[in-house]
N, C-alpha and C positions, 0 to 999 in steps of 0.2 A: 562604605568601605572603609573597615578600622587601620589602626597606625601597619600593622604589620604586614596585612595583607596589600597595602598601599607600596609598601617599600619591596615586598618580595614581587610585585607585580611588574614594579618600574627596572628590578632588577633583569624580570625575563627581556621584559623590553627590550633593555639594551642590550644586553645580550643576544637578541634576536630568535627565542624561543619564544615566542607569546604566541597563543592561538588566533585565532580571528575575535573571538570571543572575547578574550582575554586584552587584546587589544583595544576593541572597541569599549570595553570598561573603563580602562586606562585612560584614553583619550576623553572621554566623558569626565573624568575626575577631573583630568588637566584642567579642561575649560570651565570646569565650576568652579574653581581657585579655593579648593577647603583647604586651605592652608592650617585651620584651628587643629585637625585631627594629630599634627606631628607636637605638638608642644610637650608631650609629657614625656622625651624618651631624654635617656639620662646622657651624660658627655661622651660615657664611652661607645655607645649606640652613635651619636653624631660622627665622631670621629670616623668608624669603623663604614660608615655609607660616606660619607667624604672621598675615602679612599677608592673607596667600589666606585664611587660616580665618575674620580678620574681615570681610574684605570678601564671602564666601560668608555669613557670617551673617545681616550687612545685608543684602542682596539678598535674602536668605528673604524678607524682607516684601511686595516686588514680584514677584517670581516667577510665572510662571504654571501653573508646575510645583508642585504641594505635593506633600511627601513628608511622612514623620513627624517633626514638630518635635521632638518628645522623644528621638526618635534621635539625629537630627542633631545638636542641643547635645549628646547625651553623647559621641557620637561624635568630635565635635571636640576635647569636653574631653579624650575617651584622648587623641587624637592628639598634639593640645597639648601635653599636659603630657607625654607618652612624648616628644616632639621634642625636649626639653629634660632631662630627663632627665642624660643625661651631663656635660653641660658647664653646664646651668640659665643657660640665656641668657636674658636678660630683655628685652624691647624698652623701652625707656624713653624715647621721644620724648614731649614736650610734650602730643601728643593721648590719651596712656594715660588712661585711665580711672581711675586714682588720680593726684589732682594732686600738682602739686608740696609743697604745703601739707600733703597727708597723709602722705605719704613722710618730710619731717621730722618729721611727728608720730610714725611708725613709727618711728623712730631711737629714741627713747625705750624702744621694746617689744623690746629684743635679744635674743638666743636665747639661751638657757638655758647652762649651764656645769659646772664642777667644785666644785658648794657646797653644805655641808651642816654641821650642828651635831652634837655628841658631847655627851650628857649623860649623866649617874652617877646613883645613887641617892643620894649625900650632897649633891645642889643642883648642884654641880661641872658646865659648860658648856664647853664648846670648840668655836670657830669655824676649822672645819679649812682646810688650805691649799687657795686656788684652782688653786694649781701642780699640786697632787697628785691622783691619779683614784683612790683606797681608799686604807685601813687595815686593817690586822693586828691581832687582837685574838689574845692567844697568853699561856698563864701568868700571866694577871692582868695584864698590861700590856699596851697599845697601840702601836702605829709606825705609821707610814706604809708604802706597801708596797714603798717603796726604803729601808726601813731606818732611815730618817728618826724621829728621837724627836717626838713631839707636846710642842708651847708647854703649861706647865701640867700636865706629865702628874704630877708630884708631887703638887698640890694633889688632883688626880681619884683617886691612890690612897691620901690621907688615910680611916683607918678602913678597915672592913671593908665595899667594895662587891662586891656579887653581881649587880647586875642593871645595862645602859646601854642606850640608845636611841640609834638614829642617824637624823636628820631632812634631808632636802632638804627646801628650799621650793620652793614654785612658779618654773619657772623653774632648778631642781637636777638635779645628779644624781651619786652616788658609789657606788663600791663598798666591800663591806666582807669579809674573810675570817677567818669564827669560827674558835672553839681547836680543832675539831676535822677542821677546813681545810675544811668549807664554803664555798662561795663565792656572795656575793650581790651582786647591782648593783640598786641603786634607781631608780626614774625620777623624774620630777621629783613632787614634795608628797606623799611618801612617810614614812614612820615604819617601821624596825625596831626591836623590843622584843628585845631577848637578854641571855641570861650572859657573864660575862666567860669562864666554865668552865664547861662540860657536865657536871651530876655526876646519877646516879641512874640509872635503866634506861630514861630516853628523852632525847631533845635537842629541847627544844620554842620556838620564838621566835612573836614576832605580829606582822603586819602589818596598816597600813592605809596604802593606795595600790596601787602596782603594782614589782614584784619580780623577776627572774629568778634562779631559784638552780640550783645545781650542788651536787648533796648528797655528801658523803663518805660512801664506804659502810661501814657498820656492822651488820650486819643483827640483831647483839645488843643495839643500842640504837636504837632506830626513832627518824627527826624527825619532828617534827611542827609542822604551821606553818598557826596560829592568826588568823581571820580574823574581821571581826563575824557572817557567815553560816554559816561551815563550819572545819573542821578537816582539812587533809591530812596524811595519814600516810604516808609513805617509808623505804626505806631507804638506795638511793643511786639518785639519779635527777637528770636536767634538765628544770625547768618552770619556766611563766611563769603569775603569779597576780596579778591585775588587781583591786581590791579598794579601789576608793574610794569614800569614804561618801555621794558625791553621786551615785552611780551606782546602778542597782536591782538590777543583776544582778552577781554576783559571776562572774569566769569564770578557771578553773585549763586552762591546757593544757599538754599533756604534751610533751616533744620524744624523752625516754629514756626507760627503766626501765617503772616501774609505779608509779601511787599511789591508794588511796585516798580518797576525797573521802566524808566527812562531815558530814549536813549535820542542820536540825532533822526532814529528811523523812525522807530516808534515807540507806544507804550506798552509794557505786558504784564499782569499780573501774577506771581509765583506763589505756588503752595508747598507745603513740605515737602523735600524729599526733590525737587527740582530745579533748576540750576540755569541761566540766564549767560548765554555767551554772547557777549557782545564785541564785534569786530568795527572797523573803520567805514564796512560795507552793508553790514548787517547784524542783526540778533538772533538767536535762534534759543528755544527753549527744549530741554532736554530733560528725561527723569531716569537717562539710564546711566546712574554712578555708584560709584563706592563712597559712599558718605562717610566712611572709617576713614578711609586714605585720605579725601579732602582735609577733615579737620585732624589729623592725627599729630601734626605741628603741634596744636595746641595741645594736647596731650601727654607730649615731650616725646613724640617717637617719629619714623617715619614708617607708613606704609606704602611702600609701590608696587603699582601694576600699570605700569606705561612706559613708554619707550626709555631709548639709554639717553637722549636728547632732554625728555622732561626731566627724567633723574638730575642730570648732570645740573641742570639749571639750579635745582633744588640745593645740590650738593656745593655748588659755585657758593650761593648766598649763606649757607649756614656754616660751610668752614671758612670764608672768605676766601676763596681760591679763585685763580682763572683758569677755564677750562678751553686746549683747543684740540682738532680734531686730525688724524691722519686720512689720509684717502685710501677709502676702500672700508670704514667703519659704515655698519649698515645701523643708521640713523633709527629705523623704525623699528630693531629686534626689542622686544618688551624683555623687563624684568620685575618679579613678582615678591614679594617677601615681605617682612618686617623688621626694624633695628632701630634701637635706642638712639635720640639724638644725642645723647651722651659718650657714645663710643668713638674710638679713634676713626680719623678718615681712612687709614689703612685698613680696616677691619673690614668696612664697607668696601673698597673696593678688591680685598681678597675675595671676599663672596662672590663679586661678579666673575672674577677670573675664574671659578671652579667651572663655570662651564664650557671653559676654553675658546667661547666665539668673542670673548674682547680683553682687550688687557690695557695697562695701565704705566706711563713711565711718570715720577712726581720730582722735580727739580724746583724746591722752595715752596712758592706758592701757586705753580705751576702743574696743572693736570694734564699730563697729555692720553688720549683715549687713542689704542691702536687695535687694529684686528686681528 
């Protein structure tokens, strides 16, 4: 089903004029989540579609043809977000749900960027440059990945230093190349503890938060990543680990190679496209994954296909805001779409409000989710 067909069919669905066959076709499209079909629309099309979706959702209260309200909202959310994926056009007239005052408040919650602190065992800390994207640890010294020396490097090297920590705050991200050539990308609110130089029969690091690893191959010296709930053993591979302390589940997703996940319950091997979900009570392996969504943060954008609680957790970490929920919010309602992580928070919240099923109030760095 092409772009124009999907647009026309959704309009008929919202108006209650779909045949059974058309309704089945649209519901199949929705379940398949084929968002890519809509990236070729221009700004005028996006604006008109957003207006029509809003009008249709308002007319739903009085129409005599009752369809599945849940599906209508979700389908509208999918199309509304998909229509603006390419250029992220945001309708900003005064009649928007988010008030002008709310938008001004949202400007306080700016998108995250390259921010991190490097700490050494002797107590030295270095605020890393926001103009750089990463650092390289090699031969007991650290430089930026473009070869530039770090400030206070001489202080950091005083005495015998064997361990260091790279920490991103909420709203921060950074990259590091370890002494063995392994590359690690740190998402917001993440800490990586590592040795300046790997010695011995294993290469071991510790992670709290979320990180993406491209491990340098060395079969004779296994690479191990420790989190609060598990240890991951690898030889050379690409994988993502999400191990935030406020999440009940630690998730290890394998993109390339093979890893062994050791939990208190048992050990499991992962193959590309699989994810290990470890809790305090169990370990579960699944291959029902949206891999693009899982690693989208590393590529510089959000791809959402989950409930609002999961989405707001990601928003809180990246925009460094506190999120609270009013009674009546359906925490299991799903939203789907893409958005650059460099966009303002107000833009993202406006997109979600288009569905009419959730609203937001922004007060400083506090976001209230309302039904």
